[in-house]
C-alpha positions as CSV (number, residue, x, y, z in Angstrom):
1,M,-11.4,36.3,92.3
2,Y,-11.8,38.6,89.4
3,N,-12.1,42.3,89.9
4,L,-12.6,44.8,87.2
5,N,-12.0,48.5,88.2
6,K,-12.2,47.4,91.7
7,I,-15.6,45.9,91.3
8,S,-16.1,42.2,92.0
9,L,-17.3,40.5,88.9
10,E,-18.4,37.7,91.1
11,S,-20.8,40.1,92.9
12,L,-22.5,40.6,89.5
13,G,-23.1,36.9,89.0
14,F,-19.8,36.1,87.2
15,I,-18.5,32.6,87.7
16,P,-14.9,31.9,86.3
17,G,-14.8,29.3,83.7
18,R,-11.8,27.7,81.8
19,Q,-9.9,28.3,78.6
20,D,-9.6,25.5,76.1
21,N,-7.0,22.8,77.3
22,S,-6.8,24.7,80.7
23,N,-8.3,25.0,84.0
24,I,-7.8,28.6,84.2
25,A,-10.4,31.2,83.3
26,L,-8.0,33.9,82.0
27,S,-5.8,33.8,78.8
28,G,-2.8,35.9,77.7
29,F,-1.6,37.2,81.1
30,L,1.9,35.7,80.7
31,D,2.2,36.2,77.0
32,M,5.3,38.0,75.7
33,P,4.0,40.8,73.3
34,S,5.2,41.5,69.8
35,R,7.7,44.1,69.0
36,L,6.6,47.6,67.7
37,G,8.0,49.3,64.8
38,T,10.4,48.1,62.2
39,T,12.1,45.0,63.3
40,Q,14.2,44.2,60.1
41,Y,15.2,45.2,56.6
42,D,14.8,42.9,53.6
43,W,17.6,43.2,51.1
44,A,16.3,41.9,47.8
45,G,19.7,40.6,46.7
46,E,20.4,38.7,49.8
47,S,18.8,35.6,51.6
48,G,16.9,36.3,54.8
49,V,16.7,39.7,56.4
50,E,18.8,42.1,58.4
51,P,17.4,42.2,62.0
52,Y,17.3,45.3,64.0
53,L,18.5,44.2,67.4
54,S,20.3,47.0,69.2
55,A,18.8,48.2,72.6
56,D,17.4,51.4,71.1
57,E,15.6,49.5,68.3
58,I,13.6,47.0,70.5
59,F,10.1,48.3,71.7
60,F,7.0,46.1,72.6
61,G,3.4,46.6,72.1
62,G,0.4,45.2,74.2
63,R,-1.1,41.8,74.7
64,D,-4.7,40.5,74.8
65,L,-6.2,39.1,77.8
66,V,-9.4,37.1,77.8
67,P,-11.5,36.2,80.9
68,R,-14.0,33.5,80.2
69,G,-16.9,32.4,82.4
70,F,-20.5,32.2,83.1
71,I,-23.5,34.3,84.6
72,K,-25.8,32.5,86.9
73,G,-29.2,33.8,87.9
74,N,-32.4,32.8,89.4
75,S,-34.2,33.2,86.2
76,R,-33.8,34.2,82.6
77,A,-34.7,37.8,83.5
78,D,-32.1,37.7,86.4
79,C,-29.4,36.6,84.1
80,E,-30.2,39.4,81.7
81,S,-30.2,41.9,84.5
82,K,-26.8,40.8,85.7
83,R,-25.6,40.7,82.0
84,L,-26.7,44.4,81.8
85,Q,-24.9,45.2,84.9
86,I,-21.6,43.9,83.5
87,V,-22.1,45.9,80.2
88,S,-23.0,49.1,82.1
89,L,-19.9,48.8,84.2
90,I,-17.8,48.3,81.0
91,D,-19.7,51.3,79.4
92,S,-18.6,53.5,82.4
93,F,-14.9,53.2,81.6
94,T,-13.1,56.3,80.2
95,D,-9.5,55.1,80.6
96,L,-7.5,51.9,81.5
97,V,-8.8,50.0,84.4
98,P,-7.2,47.3,86.6
99,L,-8.1,43.7,86.0
100,E,-7.4,41.9,89.3
101,S,-7.2,38.2,89.8
102,K,-4.8,35.7,91.5
103,W,-2.7,35.8,88.4
104,G,-1.8,39.4,89.0
105,E,-3.1,42.9,88.2
106,H,-3.2,44.3,84.6
107,N,-4.3,47.7,83.3
108,V,-6.7,47.0,80.5
109,Y,-9.6,48.3,78.3
110,V,-12.2,46.2,76.6
111,N,-11.3,46.0,72.9
112,G,-14.0,43.8,71.3
113,A,-17.4,42.5,71.4
114,V,-18.5,41.0,74.6
115,N,-19.8,37.7,73.6
116,V,-22.8,36.3,75.7
117,E,-24.8,33.0,75.0
118,F,-27.6,31.5,76.7
119,L,-26.8,27.9,77.8
120,Q,-30.0,27.4,79.7
121,S,-32.7,29.7,81.3
122,K,-30.5,30.3,84.3
123,F,-27.1,30.2,82.8
124,L,-25.2,32.4,80.4
125,K,-21.7,31.9,78.8
126,I,-19.6,35.1,78.6
127,T,-16.3,36.1,77.0
128,I,-14.8,39.6,77.6
129,P,-11.9,40.5,75.2
130,M,-9.4,42.9,76.7
131,H,-6.1,44.5,75.8
132,E,-3.3,45.5,78.0
133,P,-1.4,48.2,76.0
134,M,1.6,48.7,78.4
135,P,2.5,45.3,79.8
136,I,5.8,45.0,81.8
137,V,8.4,43.1,79.7
138,S,10.9,42.2,82.3
139,G,12.4,39.4,84.3
140,V,15.6,37.9,85.7
141,L,17.9,36.8,83.0
142,P,18.7,33.0,83.7
143,A,22.3,32.3,84.4
144,A,24.2,30.2,81.8
145,D,25.2,26.7,82.7
146,D,27.3,26.0,79.7
147,S,24.7,23.6,78.5
148,E,25.1,21.9,75.1
149,L,21.3,22.0,74.5
150,G,19.5,25.1,75.2
151,I,19.6,28.9,74.4
152,D,22.8,30.9,74.7
153,G,24.4,28.2,76.8
154,I,21.3,28.1,79.2
155,S,19.9,24.6,79.4
156,F,16.2,24.0,78.7
157,K,16.0,22.6,82.3
158,S,17.2,26.0,83.6
159,L,14.7,27.8,81.5
160,G,12.0,25.9,83.4
161,G,11.3,22.6,81.6
162,T,11.7,20.5,78.6
163,M,11.8,21.3,74.8
164,L,8.8,19.6,73.2
165,E,9.4,20.7,69.7
166,L,11.6,22.7,67.3
167,S,9.9,22.5,64.0
168,G,9.5,24.6,60.9
169,D,12.4,25.2,58.5
170,R,14.9,23.0,60.2
171,R,15.4,20.8,57.0
172,N,13.4,23.0,54.6
173,R,14.9,25.3,52.0
174,P,12.8,28.3,52.6
175,A,10.5,29.8,49.8
176,P,12.2,32.2,47.4
177,K,11.4,35.9,47.9
178,S,8.5,37.2,45.9
179,V,9.0,40.0,43.4
180,Q,6.5,42.2,41.3
181,F,6.8,42.8,37.7
182,T,4.8,43.1,34.6
183,T,5.5,41.5,31.1
184,Y,3.6,41.8,27.8
185,G,2.6,38.7,26.0
186,K,4.4,36.1,28.0
187,E,4.9,34.7,31.6
188,G,7.5,36.5,33.4
189,Y,9.8,35.1,36.1
190,A,12.6,35.9,38.5
191,I,15.2,33.9,40.2
192,T,15.4,35.3,43.8
193,K,17.0,34.6,47.2
194,T,15.1,32.9,49.9
195,V,13.3,34.4,52.8
196,S,14.4,33.8,56.4
197,P,13.8,30.4,57.8
198,E,11.1,30.3,60.4
199,L,11.3,27.8,63.4
200,N,8.6,27.0,66.0
201,L,9.7,26.3,69.5
202,K,7.5,24.6,72.1
203,L,8.8,24.6,75.7
204,Y,7.0,22.7,78.4
205,I,7.3,24.3,81.8
206,K,6.5,22.6,85.1
207,Q,7.1,24.3,88.5
208,P,5.9,23.7,92.1
209,N,3.6,26.7,92.1
210,Y,2.4,29.7,90.1
211,A,5.2,32.2,91.5
212,A,7.9,29.9,90.3
213,F,6.2,29.3,87.0
214,K,5.7,33.1,86.4
215,E,9.4,33.6,87.3
216,K,10.6,31.1,84.6
217,V,8.3,32.7,82.0
218,Q,9.6,36.2,82.8
219,G,13.2,34.8,82.6
220,M,12.5,33.6,79.1
221,M,10.9,36.9,78.2
222,A,14.0,38.8,79.5
223,L,16.3,36.4,77.4
224,L,14.4,36.8,74.1
225,S,14.0,40.4,74.4
226,S,17.8,41.1,75.1
227,P,19.6,43.0,72.4
228,G,21.5,41.0,69.7
229,L,20.9,37.5,68.3
230,R,20.3,34.4,70.4
231,H,21.6,31.0,69.7
232,I,19.7,27.6,70.1
233,T,20.9,24.0,69.9
234,G,18.3,21.2,70.1
235,N,18.6,17.4,69.9
236,N,20.3,16.4,66.6
237,D,20.4,19.8,65.4
238,S,22.8,22.6,64.4
239,I,23.6,25.8,66.4
240,R,21.1,28.4,65.0
241,S,21.2,32.2,65.4
242,F,17.7,33.7,65.7
243,F,15.7,36.6,66.9
244,V,12.0,37.0,68.1
245,K,9.8,39.6,66.8
246,D,6.4,38.3,67.5
247,G,6.7,37.4,71.2
248,F,5.4,34.2,72.4
249,V,2.1,32.8,73.9
250,V,1.7,30.7,77.1
251,N,-1.1,28.1,76.8
252,T,-2.3,24.9,78.1
253,M,-1.9,26.2,81.6
254,Y,-3.0,24.0,84.6
255,S,-2.9,25.1,88.3
256,K,-2.8,22.0,90.5
257,S,-2.2,21.8,94.2
258,A,1.2,20.4,93.7
259,H,2.5,22.1,90.6
260,F,1.7,24.8,87.8
261,T,2.3,23.7,84.1
262,G,2.1,25.3,80.8
263,V,3.5,25.5,77.2
264,I,5.4,28.4,75.7
265,E,4.9,28.6,71.9
266,C,7.4,30.9,70.1
267,K,8.2,31.6,66.6
268,L,11.9,32.1,65.8
269,T,13.2,34.0,62.8
270,Q,16.6,32.4,61.9
271,A,19.5,34.7,60.9
272,G,22.6,33.5,59.0
273,I,23.5,30.0,58.2
274,P,23.1,27.2,60.8
275,V,26.5,25.7,62.0
276,S,26.9,22.0,62.4
277,V,28.2,21.0,65.7
278,D,30.1,18.1,63.9
279,N,31.9,20.5,61.5
280,L,33.0,23.5,63.5
281,N,36.2,25.2,63.1
282,I,37.1,25.5,66.8
283,N,39.7,27.7,68.4
284,G,39.8,26.3,71.9
285,S,36.1,26.5,72.8
286,L,35.3,29.6,71.1
287,V,33.2,29.6,67.9
288,T,32.5,32.6,65.7
289,I,29.0,32.7,64.2
290,N,27.8,35.7,62.1
291,A,30.5,38.0,63.6
292,E,29.5,37.0,67.2
293,T,31.7,34.9,69.3
294,I,30.1,32.5,71.6
295,Q,31.3,30.0,73.9
296,I,30.0,26.3,73.7
297,K,30.6,23.2,75.7
298,L,31.9,20.3,73.4
């Protein structure tokens, strides 16, 4: 069921398709949007950046939703007629309109070219790019379970699944910061501090149904959008302080009768120096990292 501005797209010949590596026609509806405005300051004489993470500095933009499907007609002319009906419906919008599906309701506008391609004389493929400018970024913050592996003492299992990957600058020395200068008659150079390390997190989530899956994703959204730095520990790794400025995407989603699965992919910007679990200066079970005191289980 896909309704656009309370009009059934199926009544106009639309048949839901599926996204790549998914059995769902819609993408983007669970993505965490990127932050708006200035999220950090880059001090030239220091490594990394200074993140802006107080509650009054955190704002979010919109997200893209893309339904993908087909138009089936009795003939080529019938397909063209149904295509024009969908285009005319879109042309009639003067403001945000609700996109309704079994995955929720989203107030959207069409923000790109509607791509249509004949697959055969009675079958069209159609993709409709949409943007939701004011998504709800909220959820229930998961309770900490003092896990050694996870985020802020919350195990990956409590977050909904299994960490598939933590890649990026785990072992790399990040690139030096670039500088602009001019010299006459010779090559110039400058020795600079490094940029912030970037990490790529992939978290596989498996839940018994869509409602439970959505709850876990929104809990992750609530966690990563909270003020202050987050702290992550993966297998055979250090405790790393980080913040998220570009949100995350949820892809590879499959809706089955017995479960709903998907993968969260998120870029983490590391702040400060990672602390080795094997070389911590521990006072009881409290550890100070970048002027923040967190409690870990050892």
